[in-house]
C-alpha positions in Angstrom: 43.5 89.4 120.1 43.4 91.5 117.1 46.0 91.4 114.2 45.1 95.4 113.6 48.3 97.1 113.9 46.3 99.9 115.7 44.6 97.8 118.0 47.5 95.6 118.9 48.7 96.4 123.1 51.7 98.0 124.0 54.9 95.2 124.0 58.3 95.6 126.5 61.5 93.9 126.3 63.1 92.4 128.7 67.3 92.4 127.6 67.9 89.9 130.2 65.0 87.3 129.0 64.7 88.2 125.1 61.1 88.3 125.6 58.2 90.5 124.2 55.4 91.3 126.7 51.8 92.0 125.4 50.1 93.8 128.0 46.5 95.3 127.8 45.7 98.9 128.1 43.1 100.1 130.5 39.3 100.3 128.8 38.5 103.4 127.8 34.2 103.9 129.7 32.5 105.2 127.1 30.9 109.1 127.3 27.7 107.8 129.2 28.6 105.2 132.7 27.0 101.9 132.9 28.1 99.0 135.4 30.7 97.4 135.2 31.2 93.6 136.2 34.0 91.9 138.2 35.2 94.1 140.4 35.3 97.6 138.7 39.0 97.1 137.4 40.1 96.5 133.5 40.9 93.5 132.7 44.4 92.4 131.5 45.5 89.9 129.3 49.5 89.4 128.8 51.3 86.5 126.8 55.2 86.0 126.1 57.1 85.3 122.6 60.1 85.4 121.9 62.0 88.4 119.9 65.1 88.9 117.5 66.9 91.6 115.8 66.2 92.5 112.6 68.8 93.8 110.8 66.7 96.0 108.5 64.0 97.1 111.1 66.6 98.8 113.0 65.4 102.4 113.4 65.4 105.3 115.9 62.8 107.8 115.9 64.1 111.8 115.8 62.1 112.3 119.3 64.9 109.9 120.7 67.3 111.8 123.1 70.3 110.6 124.6 70.6 109.1 128.4 72.3 110.7 131.1 73.3 106.5 131.9 75.5 107.1 128.6 75.5 111.6 127.7 76.6 113.7 130.6 75.5 116.9 128.4 71.9 115.1 128.4 71.7 113.7 132.0 67.4 114.8 132.4 66.8 113.1 129.1 66.0 109.3 128.4 66.1 106.8 125.7 62.3 106.4 124.0 60.5 102.8 124.3 61.7 102.6 120.6 65.3 103.1 120.0 65.5 99.5 118.9 63.2 97.6 116.6 63.3 94.1 116.7 61.3 91.9 115.2 58.9 89.1 115.8 59.1 85.9 113.3 56.0 84.5 114.6 53.7 86.7 114.0 51.7 87.7 110.5 50.6 90.8 111.5 52.4 92.9 109.3 53.1 95.9 111.4 54.4 93.0 114.5 57.4 93.3 112.6 58.4 96.6 114.7 58.7 95.9 118.1 61.0 98.8 121.3 63.9 97.1 123.1 64.6 100.0 126.2 68.5 100.3 125.8 70.0 102.6 128.3 69.8 102.9 132.1 66.8 103.2 134.9 65.4 99.4 134.9 63.0 99.1 138.3 63.0 103.4 138.5 60.7 105.5 136.9 61.2 108.2 134.3 58.9 111.3 134.4 55.7 109.4 132.5 55.7 106.1 134.5 57.4 104.2 132.3 60.3 101.9 133.2 63.7 102.2 131.8 66.5 99.6 130.7 69.9 99.9 132.0 72.5 99.4 129.4 74.7 96.9 131.8 76.7 94.6 128.8 78.4 95.1 126.3 76.1 93.7 123.8 74.0 96.1 125.1 75.6 99.3 124.6 76.5 98.6 120.7 73.0 98.3 120.3 72.7 101.2 121.9 75.0 102.7 119.4 73.9 101.2 116.4 70.1 102.9 117.3 72.2 106.6 117.2 72.3 105.7 113.4 75.4 106.8 113.2 75.2 110.5 116.1 77.6 110.6 118.3 77.9 108.4 121.6 79.0 109.4 125.3 79.6 106.9 128.0 80.2 107.7 131.5 83.0 106.5 133.9 80.3 105.0 136.3 79.4 103.0 133.2 82.3 101.8 131.9 83.2 99.9 134.9 79.2 98.5 134.8 79.9 97.3 130.9 84.0 96.6 131.5 82.8 93.7 133.7 80.9 92.5 131.4 82.2 92.3 128.1 81.4 88.4 127.1 79.7 87.8 124.1 78.8 84.6 122.8 77.6 83.3 119.6 74.2 84.3 120.0 75.0 88.2 120.7 78.2 88.0 118.0 74.8 87.1 115.7 72.9 89.8 116.2 75.4 92.7 116.3 76.9 91.1 113.6 73.2 91.1 112.1 72.7 95.7 113.3 75.8 95.7 111.6 75.0 94.4 108.1 71.7 96.7 108.4 73.9 99.8 109.3 73.7 100.0 105.2 76.3 103.5 105.2 78.8 102.4 107.8 77.9 105.0 110.3 77.7 103.6 113.5 82.0 101.7 113.8 83.6 105.1 113.6 81.1 106.1 117.1 82.6 103.2 118.5 85.9 103.5 117.9 85.9 107.2 119.1 84.1 105.8 122.0 86.8 102.8 122.6 90.1 106.3 122.5 87.4 108.1 125.6 87.5 104.7 127.4 89.8 105.8 130.8 91.2 102.5 132.8 89.6 100.0 131.6 91.1 98.6 128.5 90.0 95.5 128.5 85.8 97.4 127.4 88.5 99.8 125.0 90.0 96.2 123.2 86.6 94.7 123.2 85.4 97.9 121.3 88.6 97.8 118.8 87.8 94.3 118.2 84.4 94.3 117.0 85.2 97.3 115.0 87.9 95.5 113.5 85.1 92.1 112.7 83.2 94.3 111.8 85.8 95.9 109.3 87.0 93.3 108.1 84.0 91.4 107.0 83.1 94.8 105.2 83.0 94.7 101.3 84.2 98.4 101.2 88.1 96.7 103.1 87.7 93.2 101.2 91.1 94.6 98.7 93.7 92.4 99.9 95.5 95.4 101.0 93.1 97.2 103.3 92.7 94.2 105.2 96.9 94.1 105.1 97.0 97.5 106.5 94.0 97.0 108.9 96.5 93.8 110.2 100.1 96.4 110.0 101.2 93.5 108.1 105.3 94.4 106.9 104.0 94.2 103.5 101.6 97.0 103.7 100.4 99.1 101.4 101.5 103.4 102.1 97.9 104.4 104.2 97.1 106.6 101.1 97.1 104.1 99.0 94.7 101.5 101.2 91.9 105.1 101.6 92.1 105.5 98.2 90.3 102.3 97.1 88.4 102.7 99.8 87.1 105.9 98.4 86.6 104.1 94.8 84.9 101.1 95.9 82.4 99.6 93.9 79.5 97.0 95.7 78.9 94.0 93.1 75.4 94.5 91.4 73.1 91.8 94.0 71.2 89.1 92.8 68.2 90.8 93.7 66.6 93.5 95.1 67.7 96.8 93.8 71.1 97.7 93.5 72.7 100.8 95.9 71.3 104.2 95.3 74.2 106.9 94.5 73.7 109.2 97.2 73.9 105.5 99.7 77.1 104.9 98.2 78.8 108.2 98.5 77.6 108.2 101.9 79.2 104.4 102.4 82.5 105.9 100.7 82.7 108.7 102.9 82.6 107.2 106.5 84.6 103.4 105.1 87.6 106.5 104.9 86.3 108.8 107.9 86.4 105.1 109.2 89.9 104.4 107.6 91.1 107.8 108.6 90.1 107.1 112.3 91.5 103.2 113.0 95.1 104.8 111.4 95.2 107.5 113.8 94.2 105.1 116.5 96.2 101.9 116.2 99.3 103.9 113.9 100.0 107.1 115.7 99.0 109.1 113.2 99.4 112.7 114.6 96.3 115.8 113.6 98.8 116.6 110.7 99.2 113.7 109.3 96.2 112.3 109.5 94.5 116.0 107.5 97.2 115.6 104.8 96.6 112.2 104.0 92.3 113.3 103.9 93.6 116.1 101.5 95.5 113.8 99.4 92.9 111.0 99.2 88.9 113.0 99.7 89.3 116.5 99.6 91.7 117.6 97.2 90.4 115.3 94.9 87.0 116.4 95.3 88.3 120.8 95.1 89.1 119.7 92.0 85.4 118.9 90.4 84.8 122.0 91.2 85.1 124.0 88.2 83.7 127.9 88.6 83.9 130.3 91.6 79.8 129.8 92.1 81.1 125.9 92.4 83.5 126.8 95.0 81.4 129.9 96.9 78.3 127.4 96.8 81.2 124.3 98.7 82.9 127.0 101.1 79.4 128.4 102.9 77.6 124.7 102.4 80.3 123.4 105.0 78.3 122.5 108.5 80.7 120.8 110.6 83.0 124.0 111.0 85.3 122.6 114.0 86.2 119.9 111.6 87.4 122.0 109.0 88.7 125.2 111.4 90.8 122.2 113.1 92.2 120.9 109.4 92.2 124.6 108.0 94.1 125.6 111.1 96.5 122.8 111.3 97.7 123.5 107.5 98.1 127.4 108.0 99.9 126.5 111.6 101.7 124.1 108.7 101.8 127.2 106.4 103.3 129.4 109.0 106.0 127.2 109.6 106.6 126.3 106.6 107.1 130.3 105.6 109.5 130.5 109.1 111.7 128.2 107.9 111.4 129.8 103.7 112.4 132.8 105.9 115.3 131.5 107.7 116.3 129.4 104.8 116.7 132.5 103.1 118.4 134.5 105.2 120.5 131.0 105.5 120.9 131.6 101.6 122.1 135.2 101.5 124.5 134.5 104.1 125.7 131.2 102.6 126.2 133.3 99.1 127.8 135.7 100.4 130.1 132.9 102.2 130.1 132.1 98.9 131.2 135.2 97.4 134.2 135.5 99.7 135.2 131.8 99.2 135.4 132.8 95.3 137.5 135.8 95.5 139.9 133.7 97.8 139.5 130.9 95.3 140.3 133.8 92.7 143.0 134.7 94.0 144.6 131.6 95.1 144.9 130.4 91.7 146.2 133.7 90.8 149.0 133.2 92.8 148.6 129.3 91.8 150.0 130.1 88.3 152.2 132.9 89.0 153.4 129.6 91.2 153.5 127.7 88.2 155.2 130.1 85.8 158.7 130.8 88.1 158.5 127.2 89.1 158.9 126.0 85.1 161.1 129.3 84.9 162.7 127.6 87.8 162.6 124.4 86.5 164.3 125.6 83.1 167.5 127.1 84.9 168.4 124.9 86.3 168.2 123.0 84.1 170.5 124.9 81.3 172.3 125.6 84.7 173.3 121.9 85.2 173.8 121.2 81.7 176.2 123.7 82.3 177.8 122.3 84.4 177.8 119.2 83.2 180.0 120.8 80.3 182.5 122.4 82.5 182.2 119.2 84.3 183.1 117.0 80.6 186.2 119.7 80.4 187.4 119.8 83.8 188.0 116.5 83.6 188.9 116.2 80.3 192.0 118.7 81.3 192.6 116.8 85.1 192.9 113.5 82.8 195.6 115.1 80.0 197.4 116.9 83.2 197.4 113.1 85.1 198.3 111.8 82.2 201.4 114.7 81.2 201.9 113.5 85.4 202.2 110.1 84.8 205.2 110.4 81.8 207.1 112.8 83.1 207.5 111.2 87.1 208.3 107.4 84.5 210.8 109.3 82.5 212.5 111.7 85.8 212.7 108.3 88.0 214.0 106.0 84.5 216.7 108.5 84.8 217.5 108.3 88.9 217.2 105.1 88.7 219.8 104.7 85.5 222.2 107.4 86.8 222.4 105.2 90.6 222.5 101.5 88.9 225.4 103.4 86.8 226.9 104.6 90.6 226.4 101.8 91.5 228.1 99.3 89.6 231.2 102.3 89.9 231.3 101.1 93.3 231.4 97.0 93.2 234.4 97.5 90.6 237.5 96.9 92.7 238.9 99.4 92.8 235.7 101.6 93.6 234.9 105.1 92.7 232.8 106.4 95.0 233.7 110.1 93.2 230.7 109.0 90.3 228.6 107.6 93.0 228.7 111.4 94.6 228.4 112.8 91.3 225.3 110.6 90.0 223.2 110.3 93.7 223.6 114.8 93.9 222.7 114.8 90.0 219.2 112.0 91.3 218.7 114.5 94.3 218.2 118.0 92.4 215.9 115.7 89.9 213.8 114.5 92.3 213.7 118.6 94.0 213.0 119.8 90.7 210.5 117.8 90.4 209.1 117.6 94.1 209.1 121.2 93.3 207.4 121.6 90.2 204.6 118.7 91.7 204.3 121.6 94.8 203.7 124.5 92.6 201.1 122.8 90.4 
């Protein structure tokens, strides 16, 4: 067999057996016809060799289109035979490193050119097809979701092949497309979980997400830092200098950082339940605002505004921010109206407060005057009471002395009268005189007491 790359026979790859088959094309007769030997049919020689995935040789021609097996909007187109590239390690031919693998629908069917198409039936084939798209959008029809959902198992060899494809994705452009496809899977949670699991494995293995805080955010650990902090660490990722080979170019590093930030943002939106407003605010804080601050003049700003290609994304973000601004303006207007009402209420309350303070001051003054008047009256009453008590005590003493004297005199007279009655010859007239005198004196004293 010739080793000239231009003269090598075409090859086809069998997905199920992993074999590459070499087929000799029909021989073209020369311009001048000559007799042919045998049956007149061109001879065909075929050999079979085992092929392995080569991460560095994964290429997709610009003419490759999405097959109707995975892209409902391009149902009449098919993926060319060069959708996935393989490497034959046993070949000495430098051009033998790039071979083709059919990635989508139609094993046993014929295309317009009469060539068979390979049908996507397993998760490995679909993921490999996604890597062949080089970061372009990947779509999956519901009928093929059912087929792939029944073939989700990935053995060690399949995992190794897919991880090799992931390692070859220097710009990290494919995992986000797989994550977005998983969001559109309906009715097959196992397929969605398998796609998310593969994307999670790629992210956890990639150096851009090697920071401990970013890993904690990926695993949703309790001690994980804020989402903005994790995104900022990814946006500032600096790869280590390789031991051999050329370092990553600045443009490639910029694309890697951008894709890593977008992948992590999509992961947060999917697994943290971020709303579109929260996601736009997060991207504005981490990537958009820092990039806008690097535009130092109006010319650069105009160039940035007019160079935007993703009008839908920019329009969505602007619409969300505009809606938030409208809501903020409405809330501000309502707050201003409430503020005017509150200021009026405060003014009324202050007037009432001043009036209450004036009334309080008047009452305090009246209370102080009343206290002073009461204290003066109390002092005067105490003095009068002391005088009256002194007079009463004096009068009581006088009365007591007078009564004592009167009683003493009366007792003395009665004793004299009694002595006159006790004589051998009682003298009743003396007793009668004394008794009448005592009675008159007591009646006079009684009259004096009544008058007092």
